[in-house]
Phi, psi and omega in degrees: 000138176278138176281172178296330182290339184269002179260135173299123179295321179296313178298319178295313180293321176294319180298313180297318178295318176295321178297317180294318178299313178301313176302317179297312178301315178289328172303305183291320189268333188239301189298316181291349180257001180288138176273067179276149177303140174087001184052037180241142177241154173292146179267093182294328179286319177299314177300321177297316179296316179299311178297321176294323179288328179285335182269330188250338180104183192292321182294317179296316182297318178297314181285315180293331177291315181296310182297317177293322177293318178297317179294322178294331177287331182259341178291133180296141019256066175296121178227038181218177180292132182292134180108347180293310177294327179298313180291313181298311180297321182298315180293318180293320176300314184296311183294319182291326176295339174292338179270005185292331179290335181277353182302323183282339185277331187213141180272358180271346183299315177303313178296317177297318179298314176302313181293312180297318176295320178294313183297307179300315183296316179297313183290324174295313181300313178297323178296321177291325176299320180296313182297328181264005173078028174289126180290338181278355185261050178268163183297324181295322175289320181292317180292336174279321188279320188301313181298317179294316179301311177298318178302307183299318179295319181291324182285332178272346189298319178306317184291312184289311181300318181297313180300316181293318176299323178295318184283321179293334178291337184294329183265009176277143185272158176291128181286333186291336181241123174251160180300335180267353177284127177234147173300154182299317180298317185288323179301310182298322178292321177290326180289340181272356179280000000 
């Protein structure tokens, strides 16, 4: 497995930005229009933040969560206080990024992180809504939405996490060659100059 130092920072940042934009577009144009039972849809943006955090660590999770959340706060049909998603996704990205070292040790970690992230994200978002006086954030709505939200997120997670893992691996450099590695013959030729 490649370490964070072996990944191009520009490639990683560009990949994260593209993944977030694609997730936002798919969330608004496809996922929000799915006629699923309970009128709840999978949160593709949250899943993307969790996948980026699992692949990049807590800092990448924190920054991508804040950026994705802020974009989700302002993209139509935004009908809530700006900053709620930014705070929630930022916290979820950071916490899920702490589990990134465990990804190589267990194949259950991504699913557990997605389930925990979906549960915590839904509860945090509703809790912030209650504190800010959102009338839709009552306990009866939250108790109905949370199980379905977690279920839909866990069911959608293999596809989103796989896609993010696939895309993020495109910008990793080959570990076997470093810019200071030179073949022995060339090294000898350079040393004679």
